[in-house]
FIVOKE-568790 format. One line per field, with one value per atom (N, C-alpha, C): residue number from 1; residue in one letter; atom name; x, y negated, z. Coordinates in pm, 1 decimal. Atoms other than C-alpha are relative to their C-alpha. Layout:
N
n c(NUM	...)
res c(a	...)
atom c(CA	...)
east c(X	...)
north c(Y	...)
up c(Z	...)
END
This chain:
219
n c(1	1	1	2	2	2	3	3	3	4	4	4	5	5	5	6	6	6	7	7	7	8	8	8	9	9	9	10	10	10	11	11	11	12	12	12	13	13	13	14	14	14	15	15	15	16	16	16	17	17	17	18	18	18	19	19	19	20	20	20	21	21	21	22	22	22	23	23	23	24	24	24	25	25	25	26	26	26	27	27	27	28	28	28	29	29	29	30	30	30	31	31	31	32	32	32	33	33	33	34	34	34	35	35	35	36	36	36	37	37	37	38	38	38	39	39	39	40	40	40	41	41	41	42	42	42	43	43	43	44	44	44	45	45	45	46	46	46	47	47	47	48	48	48	49	49	49	50	50	50	51	51	51	52	52	52	53	53	53	54	54	54	55	55	55	56	56	56	57	57	57	58	58	58	59	59	59	60	60	60	61	61	61	62	62	62	63	63	63	64	64	64	65	65	65	66	66	66	67	67	67	68	68	68	69	69	69	70	70	70	71	71	71	72	72	72	73	73	73	74	74	74	75	75	75	76	76	76	77	77	77	78	78	78	79	79	79	80	80	80	81	81	81	82	82	82	83	83	83	84	84	84	85	85	85	86	86	86	87	87	87	88	88	88	89	89	89	90	90	90	91	91	91	92	92	92	93	93	93	94	94	94	95	95	95	96	96	96	97	97	97	98	98	98	99	99	99	100	100	100	101	101	101	102	102	102	103	103	103	104	104	104	105	105	105	106	106	106	107	107	107	108	108	108	109	109	109	110	110	110	111	111	111	112	112	112	113	113	113	114	114	114	115	115	115	116	116	116	117	117	117	118	118	118	119	119	119	120	120	120	121	121	121	122	122	122	123	123	123	124	124	124	125	125	125	126	126	126	127	127	127	128	128	128	129	129	129	130	130	130	131	131	131	132	132	132	133	133	133	134	134	134	135	135	135	136	136	136	137	137	137	138	138	138	139	139	139	140	140	140	141	141	141	142	142	142	143	143	143	144	144	144	145	145	145	146	146	146	147	147	147	148	148	148	149	149	149	150	150	150	151	151	151	152	152	152	153	153	153	154	154	154	155	155	155	156	156	156	157	157	157	158	158	158	159	159	159	160	160	160	161	161	161	162	162	162	163	163	163	164	164	164	165	165	165	166	166	166	167	167	167	168	168	168	169	169	169	170	170	170	171	171	171	172	172	172	173	173	173	174	174	174	175	175	175	176	176	176	177	177	177	178	178	178	179	179	179	180	180	180	181	181	181	182	182	182	183	183	183	184	184	184	185	185	185	186	186	186	187	187	187	188	188	188	189	189	189	190	190	190	191	191	191	192	192	192	193	193	193	194	194	194	195	195	195	196	196	196	197	197	197	198	198	198	199	199	199	200	200	200	201	201	201	202	202	202	203	203	203	204	204	204	205	205	205	206	206	206	207	207	207	208	208	208	209	209	209	210	210	210	211	211	211	212	212	212	213	213	213	214	214	214	215	215	215	216	216	216	217	217	217	218	218	218	219	219	219)
res c(m	m	m	k	k	k	a	a	a	v	v	v	q	q	q	i	i	i	l	l	l	l	l	l	p	p	p	v	v	v	v	v	v	l	l	l	l	l	l	a	a	a	l	l	l	a	a	a	s	s	s	s	s	s	l	l	l	a	a	a	s	s	s	a	a	a	y	y	y	d	d	d	p	p	p	s	s	s	p	p	p	l	l	l	q	q	q	d	d	d	f	f	f	c	c	c	v	v	v	a	a	a	i	i	i	n	n	n	d	d	d	t	t	t	k	k	k	n	n	n	g	g	g	v	v	v	f	f	f	v	v	v	n	n	n	g	g	g	k	k	k	f	f	f	c	c	c	k	k	k	d	d	d	p	p	p	k	k	k	l	l	l	a	a	a	n	n	n	a	a	a	n	n	n	d	d	d	f	f	f	f	f	f	f	f	f	k	k	k	g	g	g	l	l	l	n	n	n	k	k	k	p	p	p	g	g	g	n	n	n	t	t	t	s	s	s	n	n	n	a	a	a	v	v	v	g	g	g	s	s	s	r	r	r	v	v	v	t	t	t	q	q	q	v	v	v	n	n	n	v	v	v	q	q	q	q	q	q	i	i	i	l	l	l	g	g	g	l	l	l	n	n	n	t	t	t	l	l	l	g	g	g	v	v	v	s	s	s	l	l	l	a	a	a	r	r	r	i	i	i	d	d	d	f	f	f	a	a	a	p	p	p	k	k	k	g	g	g	l	l	l	n	n	n	p	p	p	p	p	p	h	h	h	i	i	i	h	h	h	p	p	p	r	r	r	a	a	a	s	s	s	e	e	e	i	i	i	l	l	l	v	v	v	v	v	v	e	e	e	e	e	e	g	g	g	t	t	t	l	l	l	y	y	y	v	v	v	g	g	g	f	f	f	v	v	v	t	t	t	s	s	s	n	n	n	t	t	t	e	e	e	n	n	n	r	r	r	l	l	l	f	f	f	t	t	t	r	r	r	v	v	v	l	l	l	k	k	k	k	k	k	g	g	g	d	d	d	v	v	v	f	f	f	v	v	v	f	f	f	p	p	p	i	i	i	g	g	g	l	l	l	i	i	i	h	h	h	f	f	f	q	q	q	l	l	l	n	n	n	v	v	v	g	g	g	d	d	d	g	g	g	n	n	n	a	a	a	v	v	v	a	a	a	f	f	f	a	a	a	g	g	g	l	l	l	s	s	s	s	s	s	q	q	q	n	n	n	p	p	p	g	g	g	v	v	v	i	i	i	t	t	t	i	i	i	a	a	a	n	n	n	a	a	a	v	v	v	f	f	f	g	g	g	s	s	s	n	n	n	p	p	p	p	p	p	i	i	i	s	s	s	p	p	p	d	d	d	v	v	v	l	l	l	t	t	t	k	k	k	a	a	a	f	f	f	q	q	q	v	v	v	d	d	d	k	k	k	n	n	n	v	v	v	v	v	v	n	n	n	y	y	y	l	l	l	q	q	q	k	k	k	q	q	q	f	f	f)
atom c(N	CA	C	N	CA	C	N	CA	C	N	CA	C	N	CA	C	N	CA	C	N	CA	C	N	CA	C	N	CA	C	N	CA	C	N	CA	C	N	CA	C	N	CA	C	N	CA	C	N	CA	C	N	CA	C	N	CA	C	N	CA	C	N	CA	C	N	CA	C	N	CA	C	N	CA	C	N	CA	C	N	CA	C	N	CA	C	N	CA	C	N	CA	C	N	CA	C	N	CA	C	N	CA	C	N	CA	C	N	CA	C	N	CA	C	N	CA	C	N	CA	C	N	CA	C	N	CA	C	N	CA	C	N	CA	C	N	CA	C	N	CA	C	N	CA	C	N	CA	C	N	CA	C	N	CA	C	N	CA	C	N	CA	C	N	CA	C	N	CA	C	N	CA	C	N	CA	C	N	CA	C	N	CA	C	N	CA	C	N	CA	C	N	CA	C	N	CA	C	N	CA	C	N	CA	C	N	CA	C	N	CA	C	N	CA	C	N	CA	C	N	CA	C	N	CA	C	N	CA	C	N	CA	C	N	CA	C	N	CA	C	N	CA	C	N	CA	C	N	CA	C	N	CA	C	N	CA	C	N	CA	C	N	CA	C	N	CA	C	N	CA	C	N	CA	C	N	CA	C	N	CA	C	N	CA	C	N	CA	C	N	CA	C	N	CA	C	N	CA	C	N	CA	C	N	CA	C	N	CA	C	N	CA	C	N	CA	C	N	CA	C	N	CA	C	N	CA	C	N	CA	C	N	CA	C	N	CA	C	N	CA	C	N	CA	C	N	CA	C	N	CA	C	N	CA	C	N	CA	C	N	CA	C	N	CA	C	N	CA	C	N	CA	C	N	CA	C	N	CA	C	N	CA	C	N	CA	C	N	CA	C	N	CA	C	N	CA	C	N	CA	C	N	CA	C	N	CA	C	N	CA	C	N	CA	C	N	CA	C	N	CA	C	N	CA	C	N	CA	C	N	CA	C	N	CA	C	N	CA	C	N	CA	C	N	CA	C	N	CA	C	N	CA	C	N	CA	C	N	CA	C	N	CA	C	N	CA	C	N	CA	C	N	CA	C	N	CA	C	N	CA	C	N	CA	C	N	CA	C	N	CA	C	N	CA	C	N	CA	C	N	CA	C	N	CA	C	N	CA	C	N	CA	C	N	CA	C	N	CA	C	N	CA	C	N	CA	C	N	CA	C	N	CA	C	N	CA	C	N	CA	C	N	CA	C	N	CA	C	N	CA	C	N	CA	C	N	CA	C	N	CA	C	N	CA	C	N	CA	C	N	CA	C	N	CA	C	N	CA	C	N	CA	C	N	CA	C	N	CA	C	N	CA	C	N	CA	C	N	CA	C	N	CA	C	N	CA	C	N	CA	C	N	CA	C	N	CA	C	N	CA	C	N	CA	C	N	CA	C	N	CA	C	N	CA	C	N	CA	C	N	CA	C	N	CA	C	N	CA	C	N	CA	C	N	CA	C	N	CA	C	N	CA	C	N	CA	C	N	CA	C	N	CA	C	N	CA	C	N	CA	C	N	CA	C	N	CA	C	N	CA	C	N	CA	C	N	CA	C	N	CA	C	N	CA	C	N	CA	C	N	CA	C	N	CA	C	N	CA	C	N	CA	C	N	CA	C	N	CA	C	N	CA	C	N	CA	C	N	CA	C	N	CA	C	N	CA	C	N	CA	C	N	CA	C	N	CA	C	N	CA	C	N	CA	C)
east c(-105.5	-8129.4	-55.4	58.0	-8336.1	-74.7	95.3	-8568.6	113.9	-109.6	-8253.3	51.4	-50.6	-8118.9	-102.6	103.7	-8446.4	-23.0	42.0	-8501.4	118.5	-112.2	-8147.3	-8.7	5.1	-8186.8	-111.3	118.9	-8529.7	40.0	-43.0	-8373.6	98.4	-95.1	-8082.5	-55.8	77.1	-8316.8	-68.5	73.4	-8529.0	92.4	-110.1	-8218.2	52.1	-57.0	-8083.2	-105.0	98.0	-8412.4	-7.1	11.7	-8434.4	115.7	-122.2	-8073.7	-4.3	11.6	-8147.7	-98.0	91.0	-8433.0	14.2	-39.2	-8261.1	43.7	-49.2	-8180.7	6.8	-7.5	-8081.9	-86.2	98.6	-8376.6	55.2	-60.6	-8149.4	83.3	-101.4	-7948.6	137.9	-148.2	-7588.3	96.5	-86.6	-7457.8	-72.3	69.1	-7537.8	-90.6	78.4	-7679.6	55.8	-24.4	-7685.7	-49.7	37.1	-7701.7	-9.4	15.4	-7845.0	79.2	-59.1	-7653.3	-32.5	28.6	-7721.9	135.3	-123.1	-7360.1	78.5	-54.4	-7241.3	145.6	-150.9	-6875.8	65.7	-53.8	-6838.3	-77.8	80.1	-7062.6	59.4	-30.3	-7032.6	-119.9	113.2	-7265.4	-23.6	17.8	-7414.3	-145.5	140.2	-7732.2	-81.8	86.7	-7846.3	-24.3	25.1	-7818.8	137.0	-123.0	-7549.9	-12.9	-4.5	-7459.6	123.6	-126.5	-7223.1	96.0	-99.7	-6904.7	-15.6	28.0	-6988.7	108.0	-98.8	-6663.2	-18.3	28.9	-6795.0	-141.0	136.3	-7142.8	16.9	-16.5	-7215.6	-142.9	123.0	-7493.5	-115.4	94.7	-7665.9	-77.6	63.2	-7744.6	-124.7	108.7	-7985.2	-86.2	49.5	-8129.4	-101.6	93.7	-8435.2	-46.5	39.0	-8531.8	-135.7	116.5	-8871.7	-140.8	133.9	-9144.8	-95.6	77.9	-9264.5	-82.7	61.5	-9372.2	-125.9	128.4	-9742.0	8.5	7.7	-9804.1	-107.5	95.2	-9988.4	-125.7	126.3	-10348.7	-92.5	81.2	-10474.8	-2.3	23.0	-10576.1	-139.1	139.1	-10891.1	-47.9	53.0	-10902.7	34.5	-24.6	-10771.9	91.2	-90.5	-10486.5	143.5	-133.4	-10110.6	86.7	-85.2	-9888.8	159.4	-126.4	-9528.6	71.8	-68.3	-9324.8	135.5	-140.8	-9005.7	30.7	-45.1	-8892.5	133.6	-138.1	-8577.6	44.2	-29.9	-8599.7	43.2	-41.5	-8557.6	111.7	-111.7	-8330.4	57.4	-51.8	-8099.4	45.4	-51.5	-7991.1	-126.1	110.1	-8347.6	11.2	-0.5	-8250.5	25.1	-4.6	-8290.5	-51.6	40.4	-8419.9	-156.8	148.8	-8794.5	-106.6	84.8	-8940.2	-0.1	-2.8	-9051.8	-115.3	78.4	-9271.0	-73.8	65.3	-9520.6	-79.6	100.3	-9700.3	-106.3	107.0	-10042.0	-83.6	60.7	-10190.4	-148.8	130.5	-10567.6	-62.9	83.1	-10761.9	-139.6	136.2	-11121.1	-76.3	67.9	-11320.2	93.6	-95.1	-11002.3	13.5	0.8	-10957.7	129.0	-113.1	-10659.2	-75.2	95.3	-10860.2	30.6	-23.8	-10904.9	125.3	-126.9	-10561.5	43.0	-62.6	-10343.9	154.6	-152.6	-9972.8	28.2	-30.5	-9872.4	103.6	-117.2	-9567.3	3.8	-19.4	-9648.5	-132.5	105.3	-9883.0	24.9	-14.9	-9949.0	-54.4	44.9	-9983.6	-3.7	33.9	-10148.6	-18.8	20.4	-10133.2	-51.9	50.9	-10340.2	68.3	-64.7	-10146.3	-91.7	90.5	-10416.6	-127.3	118.2	-10783.3	-88.6	89.9	-11052.3	-10.0	5.9	-11031.3	-85.7	80.0	-11282.4	90.4	-91.5	-11074.0	-43.9	36.7	-11121.9	62.2	-43.6	-11021.6	-104.2	74.9	-11186.0	62.3	-72.6	-11110.9	-17.6	-0.8	-11056.6	-120.5	96.8	-11312.1	-3.8	128.7	-11559.2	-80.5	75.4	-11657.0	0.4	-6.4	-11546.3	-52.0	43.5	-11604.5	69.9	-56.0	-11552.8	26.0	-30.3	-11373.4	33.9	-20.9	-11399.3	1.6	9.0	-11330.5	6.1	-35.9	-11333.3	102.6	-120.4	-10988.0	8.6	-28.2	-10905.1	155.1	-146.8	-10560.6	56.2	-65.5	-10332.0	-58.4	52.4	-10556.3	90.2	-78.6	-10385.5	-82.8	83.4	-10527.7	102.1	-92.6	-10360.4	-80.3	58.3	-10420.7	83.3	-73.3	-10324.1	70.6	-63.7	-10086.4	-98.8	59.4	-10244.9	-162.6	142.2	-10599.9	-42.2	44.0	-10793.3	-34.1	28.9	-10802.4	0.7	12.8	-10861.6	-13.3	27.7	-10889.4	-54.0	83.8	-11129.5	-1.5	11.0	-11113.9	-143.2	145.0	-11445.5	-4.9	4.8	-11341.6	-16.1	19.1	-11388.6	113.7	-127.3	-11027.1	92.3	-97.8	-10714.7	26.5	-42.2	-10586.6	136.2	-135.7	-10242.4	15.7	-32.2	-10149.6	136.2	-136.3	-9816.1	-30.9	12.3	-9800.4	135.0	-107.7	-9529.6	-45.6	22.2	-9499.3	105.1	-82.1	-9341.4	82.6	-92.2	-9131.3	79.8	-83.3	-8851.0	-60.7	61.8	-9044.0	-140.9	131.8	-9421.0	-72.8	73.2	-9554.6	-143.2	141.9	-9911.3	-73.4	82.2	-10187.0	-132.6	122.0	-10473.6	-94.9	89.2	-10772.9	-62.7	72.2	-10958.6	103.8	-100.2	-10641.4	48.4	-36.4	-10539.4	-96.4	111.0	-10876.0	-41.1	50.5	-10993.1	102.7	-111.1	-10655.0	110.7	-103.6	-10444.4	53.2	-56.9	-10212.8	62.7	127.0	-10329.1	-112.9	121.3	-10689.9	-50.0	70.6	-10867.2	-126.0	123.2	-11134.8	-126.5	127.6	-11472.2	-93.4	89.8	-11622.4	35.8	-49.5	-11420.6	-64.1	33.8	-11507.7	-157.0	134.4	-11879.6	-59.7	50.7	-11934.3	47.3	-50.2	-11708.8	-76.9	71.6	-11896.3	-154.3	146.1	-12236.1	-63.8	54.3	-12287.6	-3.8	0.7	-12351.7	136.0	-133.3	-12056.7	27.9	-30.5	-12111.8	53.5	-60.6	-12050.0	152.6	-137.6	-11719.0	86.2	-76.6	-11614.4	21.5	-3.0	-11700.2	113.1	-107.7	-11482.7	136.6	-135.6	-11197.0	45.3	-53.0	-11187.5	46.4	-35.5	-11155.4	141.8	-132.5	-10821.8	112.8)
north c(48.6	3224.8	-16.9	19.2	3275.2	-133.2	126.6	2981.1	-116.7	110.0	2759.2	-11.4	-5.8	2871.4	-59.5	55.3	2778.5	-146.2	137.6	2452.1	-95.1	95.8	2306.7	-55.2	54.3	2270.7	-107.2	89.0	2100.0	-147.4	136.1	1841.5	-65.9	65.5	1784.7	-74.3	62.0	1718.3	-126.2	119.7	1473.0	-101.2	92.8	1297.8	-70.6	51.0	1272.2	-74.3	79.2	1145.1	-139.6	134.0	874.5	-98.5	64.8	765.5	-53.5	24.7	770.6	-124.7	108.4	518.9	-125.1	129.6	274.4	-111.8	128.1	-77.5	-116.7	133.2	-417.7	-93.9	101.2	-663.1	-129.9	139.4	-965.8	-25.0	38.5	-1150.3	34.6	-48.5	-1028.0	-115.8	101.8	-1366.6	-134.0	130.7	-1740.5	-42.8	39.5	-1789.9	77.3	-81.6	-1632.5	-87.0	87.7	-1910.5	79.7	-86.3	-1742.5	-63.6	26.5	-1759.7	92.8	-85.9	-1637.8	60.4	-36.7	-1606.4	91.8	-98.5	-1285.7	0.1	-5.5	-1343.3	-86.7	89.1	-1611.0	41.3	-41.1	-1411.5	96.7	-112.2	-1186.9	72.2	-89.9	-894.5	18.7	14.1	-940.8	46.7	-40.9	-755.3	20.9	-24.8	-645.1	-118.6	111.5	-983.3	-59.9	79.7	-1186.9	-128.5	123.4	-1483.4	-72.8	98.5	-1782.6	33.4	1.2	-1738.3	-103.2	99.6	-1909.1	-123.7	109.8	-2105.8	-113.8	109.0	-2278.9	-61.3	62.4	-2358.6	-153.2	141.5	-2719.0	-47.6	35.5	-2933.8	-16.3	21.4	-2975.4	138.2	-138.8	-2592.7	6.4	-8.0	-2663.8	-128.3	124.1	-2999.2	-8.6	27.9	-3109.4	-136.8	142.0	-3468.3	-23.9	51.6	-3610.5	56.9	-48.8	-3449.8	-106.6	120.5	-3795.6	-51.8	41.9	-3844.1	70.6	-90.8	-3759.4	74.6	-70.5	-3495.5	-38.5	41.8	-3552.2	85.5	-67.8	-3452.1	-1.5	8.1	-3517.6	129.1	-123.6	-3173.2	48.0	-63.4	-2946.7	8.8	-29.2	-2878.5	-117.5	120.5	-3219.2	18.7	-13.5	-3096.9	42.5	-21.9	-3051.7	61.3	-71.0	-2805.0	-35.0	-0.1	-2907.8	100.8	-113.4	-2601.7	-29.9	1.4	-2600.9	137.7	-139.8	-2240.7	27.0	-33.7	-2051.0	-50.4	58.9	-2184.1	-132.7	132.0	-2532.2	-18.0	8.1	-2482.9	138.6	-129.2	-2196.6	59.3	-38.3	-2188.0	63.7	-64.3	-2062.5	147.6	-150.1	-1719.9	68.4	-72.6	-1464.7	-71.0	65.9	-1715.4	18.0	-39.9	-1618.5	-109.2	106.7	-1962.8	-88.6	102.2	-2223.2	-100.4	112.5	-2524.4	-46.3	51.9	-2686.9	-130.9	112.8	-3018.0	4.8	-11.6	-3028.6	-128.4	127.6	-3343.7	39.7	-23.7	-3369.8	-133.4	109.3	-3618.1	11.0	-2.5	-3704.2	125.9	-136.2	-3370.4	108.3	-91.0	-3195.2	138.6	-135.2	-2821.4	62.8	-105.6	-2592.0	133.4	-100.3	-2298.9	137.4	-112.9	-1960.5	89.6	-68.8	-1781.1	85.8	-72.1	-1545.5	-26.8	3.8	-1537.2	144.1	-131.1	-1176.1	31.0	-26.4	-1211.5	-97.9	93.9	-1473.3	-49.0	65.0	-1616.9	-145.8	158.9	-1998.4	-71.5	80.3	-2269.9	-139.1	132.7	-2594.3	-109.2	119.1	-2939.4	-115.1	103.3	-3228.8	-132.2	129.1	-3553.2	-118.8	123.9	-3767.5	72.6	-45.5	-3712.3	93.3	-94.6	-3455.1	119.6	-116.3	-3087.5	87.0	-126.7	-2807.1	118.7	-105.4	-2493.1	126.6	-128.6	-2122.9	104.2	-121.9	-1772.5	118.3	-97.5	-1442.7	127.8	-120.4	-1115.6	113.6	-111.7	-784.1	72.4	-93.4	-528.6	96.7	21.6	-424.7	-123.0	117.8	-722.8	-118.4	126.3	-997.7	-126.1	117.5	-1246.7	-128.2	125.0	-1600.8	-91.7	95.7	-1834.4	-134.8	125.4	-2200.7	-109.1	101.9	-2538.7	-123.7	129.6	-2909.5	-51.3	64.4	-3060.0	-139.6	144.0	-3416.8	-19.1	31.5	-3588.5	66.3	-63.2	-3398.4	138.4	-138.9	-3079.5	101.3	-110.1	-2742.0	121.6	-121.4	-2412.8	104.4	-114.8	-2074.1	90.2	-86.7	-1852.4	138.8	-126.5	-1476.1	52.6	-55.7	-1303.1	82.8	-81.4	-1160.1	-32.7	17.0	-1296.0	-132.3	109.4	-1519.3	-130.7	135.1	-1889.5	-107.7	120.4	-2234.6	-126.1	113.7	-2593.2	-108.1	93.0	-2865.9	-132.7	140.2	-3246.8	-37.9	41.6	-3338.4	-149.3	139.0	-3700.7	-82.3	99.7	-4017.5	-29.5	39.0	-4076.7	113.1	-100.6	-3886.1	68.0	-68.3	-3617.8	66.8	-73.7	-3466.5	98.3	-97.7	-3158.2	57.1	-69.6	-2975.0	140.5	-147.4	-2597.6	59.0	-78.9	-2376.0	139.7	-146.5	-2017.0	85.3	-97.3	-1718.5	87.3	-63.5	-1622.5	-102.9	90.9	-1795.6	11.6	-2.9	-1679.1	65.6	-63.5	-1622.4	39.9	-45.1	-1593.7	-56.4	42.0	-1704.6	63.1	-58.3	-1543.8	-74.2	68.6	-1776.7	92.8	-105.5	-1556.1	-6.1	23.7	-1704.7	19.3	-5.7	-1742.2	153.8	-138.3	-1382.6	88.8	-88.3	-1228.7	-32.1	50.2	-1438.3	-49.9	52.8	-1556.8	85.1	-94.1	-1243.5	8.1	-3.5	-1183.7	143.2	15.8	-969.3	-2.0	6.0	-1026.8	126.3	-124.0	-768.2	25.8	-28.3	-593.0	-51.8	56.2	-769.8	110.9	-117.7	-422.1	20.5	-1.0	-416.7	-112.7	115.6	-761.6	-16.2	3.9	-735.6	85.0	-76.1	-445.6	-40.3	41.6	-575.1	-120.4	118.9	-906.8	5.6	-12.7	-781.9	-121.8	114.5	-1050.8	49.6	-29.8	-1052.2	-22.4	7.1	-1008.9	-142.6	121.5	-1349.5	-98.6	82.3	-1498.4	16.9	-33.7	-1318.2	-60.9	57.9	-1427.4	-147.1	161.3	-1790.1	-27.4	31.2	-1775.0	42.3	-39.5	-1598.4	-114.3	98.8	-1880.5	-135.9	121.3	-2142.8	9.9	-24.0	-1985.1	47.9)
up c(87.0	-1822.1	-134.7	122.1	-2138.2	-22.2	-7.5	-2038.4	-15.5	12.1	-2007.7	-133.0	146.9	-2346.6	-90.5	99.8	-2518.0	34.7	-28.3	-2323.0	-39.1	30.3	-2391.4	-138.3	129.1	-2759.0	-15.0	10.4	-2714.6	61.1	-66.3	-2471.9	-70.4	83.4	-2685.9	-126.4	114.9	-2983.0	32.2	-46.3	-2788.1	37.0	-25.8	-2673.5	-132.3	122.5	-3018.2	-75.0	60.3	-3160.4	66.4	-71.3	-2887.1	-30.5	31.2	-2963.9	-153.8	132.6	-3331.8	-26.5	30.6	-3302.5	79.0	-75.2	-3075.7	-82.7	85.5	-3205.1	93.5	-75.3	-3086.6	-68.2	82.2	-3163.3	2.4	-3.6	-3080.4	-113.9	113.9	-3356.3	57.6	-45.3	-3362.0	-38.3	16.7	-3449.0	18.0	-28.4	-3394.7	-116.1	110.0	-3744.4	-119.7	130.1	-4095.3	-108.2	106.6	-4355.1	-134.9	124.0	-4671.2	-118.6	119.3	-4995.4	-118.1	119.2	-5349.1	-62.5	70.7	-5454.2	99.8	-91.3	-5284.4	1.5	2.8	-5377.0	118.3	-110.1	-5115.6	127.0	-110.7	-4857.2	86.6	-95.3	-4555.7	20.5	-25.3	-4512.2	140.9	-140.2	-4180.8	24.6	-22.0	-4035.3	-118.1	123.7	-4381.9	-93.0	88.7	-4536.8	-49.1	41.7	-4745.3	66.9	-77.3	-4529.8	-40.5	23.2	-4583.7	115.5	-104.2	-4391.2	103.5	-101.2	-4056.4	2.7	13.3	-4096.3	-103.8	107.5	-4408.3	20.7	-28.7	-4261.3	36.9	-32.8	-4214.3	28.8	-52.4	-4078.6	-113.9	101.9	-4419.5	-18.6	17.1	-4409.7	95.7	-100.1	-4116.1	-5.9	12.3	-4240.8	-126.8	115.8	-4453.1	22.5	-9.8	-4523.5	-79.6	75.7	-4628.6	46.7	-54.5	-4405.5	30.1	-41.2	-4330.4	-125.4	124.6	-4693.9	-31.0	25.9	-4773.2	-134.0	113.0	-5021.1	-108.4	111.3	-5359.7	3.9	-10.8	-5291.8	-124.9	127.2	-5650.9	-72.6	59.0	-5725.3	15.9	-23.8	-5739.9	143.4	-145.3	-5363.4	92.5	-94.1	-5236.7	107.3	-102.7	-5029.4	-61.4	42.0	-5044.5	105.3	-101.6	-4852.7	-36.1	13.4	-4811.6	90.8	-79.8	-4702.6	35.1	-43.8	-4506.4	54.4	-45.3	-4506.1	-44.2	23.9	-4587.4	-146.0	126.6	-4941.1	9.2	-10.9	-4827.7	92.6	-102.9	-4525.9	12.8	0.4	-4577.9	135.2	-132.0	-4223.6	86.7	-72.2	-4121.8	-26.6	19.3	-4257.9	136.6	-113.3	-3983.8	133.8	-126.6	-3732.0	22.9	-23.4	-3775.7	21.4	-17.5	-3792.2	-124.7	103.1	-4042.8	29.3	-27.4	-4085.8	-135.3	127.1	-4318.0	42.0	-15.4	-4353.5	-99.4	94.7	-4497.8	11.6	24.0	-4633.7	-69.2	46.7	-4697.7	-49.3	44.7	-4907.5	75.6	-56.0	-4782.8	-67.7	38.4	-4794.6	-57.5	57.7	-4901.6	78.6	-59.6	-4840.0	-15.9	11.3	-4760.2	-4.7	14.4	-4912.2	84.6	-70.2	-4747.6	-48.5	35.4	-4747.0	125.9	-113.7	-4538.4	-16.4	5.1	-4445.6	47.9	-19.6	-4474.1	98.5	-84.3	-4257.9	116.4	-113.6	-3989.2	59.9	-62.2	-3738.3	-8.5	23.3	-3757.4	109.7	-98.3	-3502.4	-64.3	75.5	-3634.2	98.6	-82.0	-3478.0	-86.3	73.0	-3614.9	30.9	-34.0	-3659.7	-27.6	28.4	-3812.7	-72.8	50.8	-3901.6	78.5	-62.8	-3821.6	-99.9	77.5	-3950.6	63.9	-33.9	-3944.4	-45.8	28.8	-3914.8	47.5	-48.3	-3878.5	-48.2	47.0	-3922.2	12.8	-9.5	-3979.5	42.1	-41.1	-3799.8	-107.1	101.0	-3987.2	-0.5	9.0	-4095.8	131.6	45.4	-3967.2	67.6	-67.6	-3748.2	-83.9	81.1	-3986.5	81.3	-87.3	-3695.4	-29.7	27.8	-3759.6	125.8	-105.3	-3510.5	-61.8	56.5	-3581.8	109.8	-84.3	-3420.4	-80.7	53.9	-3511.7	70.6	-69.6	-3438.5	-36.4	-0.5	-3370.6	13.9	1.7	-3357.9	146.1	-127.7	-3099.2	16.5	-28.3	-3115.1	-61.5	54.3	-3164.5	-18.2	31.7	-3323.9	-50.1	36.8	-3372.0	-100.3	90.4	-3666.3	7.2	-22.1	-3605.5	-130.0	126.4	-3861.6	-87.1	84.1	-4161.5	-23.5	9.4	-4112.6	-88.1	86.6	-4357.1	71.6	-70.4	-4239.5	-103.4	76.2	-4380.9	87.2	-64.5	-4295.1	-96.8	92.1	-4431.1	72.3	-46.7	-4373.9	-3.0	-24.7	-4229.7	31.0	-38.8	-4154.5	-118.3	109.8	-4348.5	-79.9	68.2	-4432.9	-22.2	28.1	-4510.7	130.4	-118.0	-4267.7	-30.0	9.6	-4186.9	114.4	-100.3	-3995.6	-22.2	15.9	-3921.7	53.2	-44.6	-3896.2	21.0	-19.3	-3740.8	-28.4	39.8	-3863.1	51.9	-64.1	-3704.2	-95.4	86.1	-4002.3	-88.2	87.1	-4213.9	-135.2	140.0	-4525.5	29.4	-33.8	-4412.6	-120.6	118.8	-4759.6	3.0	4.8	-4874.7	-103.9	102.1	-5062.2	9.5	0.6	-5146.8	-64.2	30.9	-5169.7	-153.8	132.4	-5474.3	-116.4	109.5	-5676.4	-37.2	20.3	-5606.2	-56.1	47.3	-5676.8	-148.2	136.9	-5980.7	-91.3	80.5	-6113.8	-4.8	17.5	-6113.6	-135.2	138.5	-6406.0	-12.0	82.5	-6574.0	83.3	-90.0	-6463.9	34.6	-53.4	-6245.7	-93.1	81.9	-6444.1	58.1	-55.6	-6425.3	69.1	-59.8	-6352.1	152.1	-142.0	-6023.7	69.1	-81.8	-5912.8	-10.4	2.0	-6028.7	117.8	-99.4	-5794.9	143.7	-125.9	-5521.1	61.7	-39.4	-5497.3	-16.5	23.0	-5603.9	-75.0	73.9	-5866.3	-147.7	155.4	-6248.0	-51.6	73.2	-6477.2	-42.0	43.8	-6607.2	99.3	-121.0	-6271.4	15.7	-14.9	-6255.1	-113.0	114.3	-6599.6	21.8	-13.3	-6513.7	112.6	-99.8	-6189.5	-45.3	45.2	-6356.9	-100.2	85.0	-6609.8	77.2	-84.6	-6324.9	47.9	-66.9	-6221.3	-117.5)
END
């Protein structure tokens, strides 16, 4: 009898714990068009959403992805994002899109998406692409992609694309978040605001402080 009395609270505690951690991973509504004005919103699934009765086709529409981006910059590439900032209807849907234009020898510099994996398809040109695995292996995976080729970059890993063809190049990327975020490595490390102490970067990169000072001035 004593064993049953001792065991019963343990079983109840385990049951309560499992019930407390349960959740529904599926959306609880058809869509949740994001709004900034909460006076006209409905609080659903932890987000303020437009009243579904007031939603319209424009909430799910973006025009102009056929237009080339301006690649007249230091790296020779331009990313045109289509995420929840551009299409409010993407909110809670977990997907977004980007167009990437490359001038000859243009580079989409090493960067990460902290909240999304990426699948890239080449529309035009030839790209050298790759990603690096996490510590301690830091293994590099690369391929040269031509028109119609597809490559995947896992979430959170440093990756890049370089135009190695003679002309312009265009690629489209799908991302597994409505707001994937992007951290360009060089900009974050050498262009932070305020700047990271040169003492930190000198030791981290094992270079002279003058090199660090020079790099920080570039960003």
